[in-house]
C-alpha positions in Angstrom: 36.4 -19.2 4.8 35.7 -23.0 4.6 36.0 -23.6 8.4 33.1 -23.9 10.7 34.4 -23.2 14.2 32.8 -22.7 17.6 32.0 -19.0 16.8 29.8 -20.0 13.8 28.0 -22.6 15.9 27.2 -20.1 18.6 25.9 -17.6 16.0 23.7 -20.3 14.5 22.4 -21.3 17.9 21.6 -17.6 18.7 19.7 -17.3 15.4 17.7 -20.4 16.1 16.8 -19.2 19.6 15.7 -15.8 18.3 13.6 -17.5 15.7 11.8 -19.6 18.3 11.4 -16.6 20.6 10.0 -14.2 18.0 7.8 -16.6 16.0 4.9 -16.9 18.5 4.8 -13.2 19.1 4.6 -12.5 15.3 2.0 -15.2 14.8 -0.2 -13.5 17.4 0.3 -10.0 16.0 -0.2 -11.3 12.5 -3.6 -12.7 13.4 -4.9 -9.8 15.6 -3.3 -6.8 13.9 -1.9 -7.8 10.5 -1.3 -4.2 9.5 0.9 -3.7 12.6 3.0 -6.8 11.9 6.0 -5.1 10.3 8.0 -4.4 13.5 9.1 -7.9 14.5 10.2 -9.0 10.9 12.4 -5.9 10.8 13.9 -6.8 14.2 14.3 -10.4 13.1 16.2 -9.4 9.9 18.5 -7.2 11.9 19.2 -10.2 14.2 19.9 -12.4 11.1 22.4 -9.8 9.8 24.1 -9.5 13.2 24.4 -13.3 13.5 25.9 -13.5 10.0 28.3 -10.6 10.6 26.6 -8.5 7.8 27.8 -4.9 7.7 25.6 -2.7 5.5 26.4 0.6 4.0 23.5 2.6 2.6 23.8 5.2 -0.2 21.1 7.4 -1.6 17.6 8.2 -0.3 15.0 5.5 0.3 11.3 6.1 -0.1 10.1 8.6 2.6 8.1 7.1 5.5 4.5 6.6 4.6 5.1 7.0 0.8 4.2 3.8 -1.0 6.8 2.7 -3.4 7.6 -0.3 -5.6 11.2 -1.2 -4.8 12.9 -2.9 -7.7 16.1 -4.7 -6.7 18.6 -7.1 -8.1 18.7 -10.6 -6.5 21.8 -12.4 -5.4 21.0 -14.5 -2.4 18.4 -15.4 0.2 20.4 -13.0 2.4 19.1 -10.1 0.3 15.8 -10.5 2.2 17.3 -9.8 5.6 19.7 -7.1 4.3 16.8 -5.2 2.8 14.2 -6.1 5.4 16.4 -4.8 8.2 16.3 -1.3 6.8 12.5 -0.5 6.9 9.0 -1.9 7.1 8.2 -3.6 3.8 7.0 -6.8 2.1 8.3 -8.9 -0.7 7.0 -10.5 -3.9 8.2 -14.2 -4.1 7.5 -17.2 -6.2 4.7 -19.4 -4.9 7.1 -22.4 -4.2 8.6 -20.4 -1.3 5.4 -20.7 0.6 5.9 -24.5 0.9 9.5 -24.3 2.1 10.0 -25.5 5.7 10.4 -22.6 8.2 11.3 -20.1 5.4 7.8 -20.4 4.0 6.2 -19.6 7.3 8.5 -16.7 7.9 7.7 -15.3 4.5 3.9 -15.6 5.1 4.3 -13.8 8.5 5.9 -10.9 6.6 2.9 -10.7 4.4 4.8 -11.8 1.3 2.9 -11.6 -2.0 3.3 -15.0 -3.7 3.1 -15.3 -7.4 2.3 -18.6 -9.2 4.2 -18.4 -12.5 2.4 -21.4 -13.9 -0.9 -19.6 -13.9 -1.4 -17.0 -16.7 -3.9 -15.1 -14.5 -1.5 -14.9 -11.6 0.1 -11.7 -12.7 -3.2 -9.8 -12.5 -4.0 -11.2 -9.1 -0.6 -10.4 -7.7 -0.7 -6.9 -9.2 -4.0 -6.2 -7.6 -2.6 -7.0 -4.2 0.5 -5.0 -4.8 -1.7 -2.1 -5.9 -3.6 -2.2 -2.7 -0.5 -2.1 -0.6 1.1 0.7 -2.7 -2.1 2.7 -2.4 -2.0 2.3 1.3 1.5 3.8 1.5 3.4 0.5 1.9 6.7 -0.5 0.3 6.8 -3.6 -1.8 10.1 -5.2 -3.0 10.1 -6.9 -6.4 13.2 -8.8 -7.5 12.5 -8.1 -11.2 15.1 -10.5 -12.6 12.7 -13.3 -11.6 15.5 -15.4 -10.1 18.9 -15.1 -8.3 22.0 -14.6 -10.3 25.6 -15.8 -9.8 26.6 -12.6 -7.9 28.7 -11.2 -10.8 26.2 -9.5 -12.9 22.6 -8.1 -13.1 20.3 -10.3 -15.2 17.7 -8.7 -17.5 14.7 -7.5 -15.6 11.1 -8.4 -16.4 8.5 -5.6 -16.9 5.3 -7.6 -16.6 4.6 -7.1 -12.9 5.6 -3.5 -13.0 3.1 -2.8 -15.8 0.4 -4.8 -14.1 0.9 -3.0 -10.8 0.7 0.3 -12.6 -2.5 -0.7 -14.3 -4.0 -1.8 -11.0 -3.2 1.5 -9.4 -4.4 3.4 -12.4 -7.9 2.1 -12.1 -8.0 3.9 -8.7 -6.4 7.1 -10.1 -2.9 6.3 -8.6 0.6 6.1 -10.1 3.5 3.8 -9.4 6.8 5.2 -8.2 9.7 2.8 -8.8 12.7 3.0 -6.5 15.7 1.2 -7.9 17.8 -0.6 -5.3 21.2 -2.1 -6.0 22.4 -4.9 -3.7 26.2 -5.4 -3.9 28.2 -7.7 -1.8 31.5 -5.9 -1.8 33.8 -8.1 0.3 34.6 -9.6 3.6 36.1 -8.2 6.9 36.5 -4.8 5.2 38.6 -6.2 2.4 37.3 -6.0 -1.2 36.1 -9.3 -2.7 36.8 -10.6 -6.2 34.5 -12.3 -8.7 34.9 -15.7 -7.1 34.0 -14.3 -3.6 30.8 -12.7 -4.9 29.9 -16.0 -6.5 30.4 -17.8 -3.2 27.8 -15.6 -1.6 25.3 -16.1 -4.4 22.5 -18.6 -3.9 21.3 -19.8 -7.3 20.7 -22.9 -9.4 20.7 -26.1 -7.4 22.5 -24.7 -4.4 21.0 -26.2 -1.2 20.1 -23.8 1.7 21.7 -25.6 4.6 25.3 -25.9 3.1 25.0 -22.3 1.9 24.0 -21.1 5.3 26.9 -23.0 6.8 29.3 -21.3 4.4 27.9 -17.9 5.2 28.3 -18.5 9.0 31.9 -19.6 8.4 32.8 -16.4 6.6 32.4 -14.3 9.7 31.9 -10.8 8.3 30.1 -9.8 5.0 30.2 -6.3 3.6 27.2 -5.2 1.5 26.2 -1.9 0.0 22.6 -0.9 -0.6 22.4 2.0 -3.2 19.1 3.7 -3.8 18.7 5.2 -7.3 16.6 8.2 -8.4 12.9 7.3 -8.2 11.1 6.7 -11.5 7.4 7.8 -11.9 6.0 5.1 -14.2 3.3 6.8 -16.3 5.1 10.2 -15.8 7.2 12.0 -18.3 10.8 11.2 -18.9 13.6 13.6 -19.9 12.8 15.3 -23.2 9.2 14.1 -23.2 7.6 17.0 -21.5 6.8 18.8 -24.7 5.3 15.8 -26.4 3.4 14.7 -23.3 4.8 11.1 -23.9 4.7 8.9 -20.8 7.2 6.4 -19.6 6.1 2.9 -20.5 6.6 -0.1 -18.2 9.4 -1.4 -20.4 11.2 2.0 -20.3 10.7 2.2 -16.6 12.1 -1.3 -16.1 15.1 -0.5 -18.3 15.8 2.7 -16.4 15.7 0.8 -13.1 18.0 -1.9 -14.5 20.5 0.7 -15.8 20.5 2.5 -12.4 21.1 -0.8 -10.6 23.9 -1.8 -12.9 25.6 1.6 -12.6 25.4 1.5 -8.8 26.9 -1.9 -8.6 29.7 -0.9 -10.9 30.4 2.1 -8.6 30.3 -0.1 -5.5 32.7 -2.6 -6.8 35.2 -0.1 -8.4 35.0 2.4 -5.5 34.5 5.3 -7.9 31.6 6.8 -9.9 30.7 4.9 -13.1 30.8 6.7 -16.4 27.5 8.0 -17.5 
């Protein structure tokens, strides 16, 4: 997997040409019809997956078209963006630093990414208000609730602050947040199961630089990934056994339920059999 032959060079060149070709069109649509700007990003993410040899298997049911949903996913690599983005029109929540990255920052802005400044205490409320507007409009928003990328071998504890703030923002308009757990699992290469070290190779975390990581991904040739949708969670609704008391699911309970669903789906994807309940 460490080689970087002519095939990888050709795929990188194809990706660069597609970026240059689609960027002006997306800039124009973004400025004239911003609410219609989801088509080209989805096409672009599909091209990225094709150039990197990504083969995606989808399990479970995603949010129905037109139904706004907060998609809570685990985060392994920058490739997660394209793997998820190739499936349906949506936008992402990302740290504010991403906006300043060369090329990547521009692409993120053109997909209407919601940027959050973690250094500002008031940022959570601002971001939640924008998320609430999009969810109320029937859009899907992806939140990587771990707050960072992991090493590809486990799911990190998920944070509940943005989930709660988004629910509060919607609640002021009489709305509710439906959380859709989504497990992203890189299962192997070329149809063969990958081990712990292989999953760590795909992960992009810590001080890993983007260019060498992209080069390694291109050299792999074929990456197998599973997207598993969990049962939707109505935050503010009633959980199992709570109907009689009228007790509602809190943001922390909803976050924990999403985290548990993602961990279970990853275990099933890696073992090839249902996880124990």
